[in-house]
N, C-alpha and C positions, 0 to 999 in steps of 0.2 A: 242875925248878921246877914247882910245882903251879899250874895255871891254872884260874881260875874265870871263866867267861864269862857275863855277864848279858844278858838280853833282856827287853823290856817297858818299862814306864814311859811317861812322856809327859805331855801336858796333858789334863785332864779337868775337867768342871764338878762342883761340889758335888753329892753324891748319886750320882755315877757310879762306874764300876768300872774297874779295871785288873788285869792279871795279870803277875807277874814269873816268869821262869824263870832258873835258873842251872845250868850244867853244868860237870862236872869231868872230868879225865883220870886222877885218882888211882885206883890199882888197888884199894886197900882202902877205898874210899869208904864202904862199908856200915858200917864200924866207928866212924865219927866222928860227932860232934855237928855239926849244921848250924844256921845261924841267919841271920836278916835283921836288919840294923841300919839305922838312918837317922840323918842328921846335917843340922842346920840351920846355916847360917853363924854363927860366933861361939859355938856351943854344942858340948858334947861329943857324941860319937856315942852313941846310945842303942839298947838292944835293943828290937826290935819283936816278934820271934817266934823260937822255938827248937824244934828237934826232935832228940831223941837217937837212938841206934842202935836202941833198942827202940820208937821212934816215940812216946814220950811227948812232949808238947808243953807249951810255956809261952808266955804272951803278956803284953805290957805291958798295963796296965789300959786305956790309951787306945785300943787297937786290938781289945780283946776283943770277940768277937761280930761283928766286921767283916772281919778278916783270918783266913786259914786257911793254915797252913804244912803242907806235905806233902813227901814224898821218894819217889823211884823209884830204888832201888839198881841195878836192871838198866840203867837209862839214865844212872845217875850224875847225877841231876838233883834239884834242889829247886825248889819252886813256892810262890808267894805270891799267891793271888787276893785282891784287896782290894775290898771293897764299901762302899757308902755313904760314899764318901770325903769328907773335910772339909778346909777350907782349912788347918787345922793339921797335916794329913798331908803338906803340902808339904815336901820334903826330898830329899836325895840318899840313895838306898837302896843298901846293900852286902850281898851275900851273904858268908857267913863259914863256913869249914870249920875245925873245931877239932881239931887233932891233939895228942898229948901233948907234942910239941916246939915247936909254933908254931901260930898262926892264919894262915890264908890267906884273902885277900880278893878279891872281884870288883872290877871296874873302877869301880863306882859308876854309878848311873843316876838321872837327875832325874825326880821326880814333882812336878807342879805342879797344884794343885787351885784353880781360880779360875773365877769366872763371866765 
């Protein structure tokens, strides 16, 4: 079973910053696309940011310029620094590892942006 363990998140004021990390034990980590999704209660999970094995990245319009996804294949980790956070960024965030046969998910971590 592939495990993805998230850390980071929490409560922050508007305009503040947080940083997520997610680590894996998967041997072929470097071969796979990695992503961060987020979900608000009652809504579908949505893609926030994605990075593929060649380190090309893609962002949702709503986070462009504020979030930066990166990966460290040696540490089998992905990162998501989030700056200038807004109340609408409040959600549960999940890291995602995409293999040809399945997606694997982190446990989910709450981010709350509130004054």
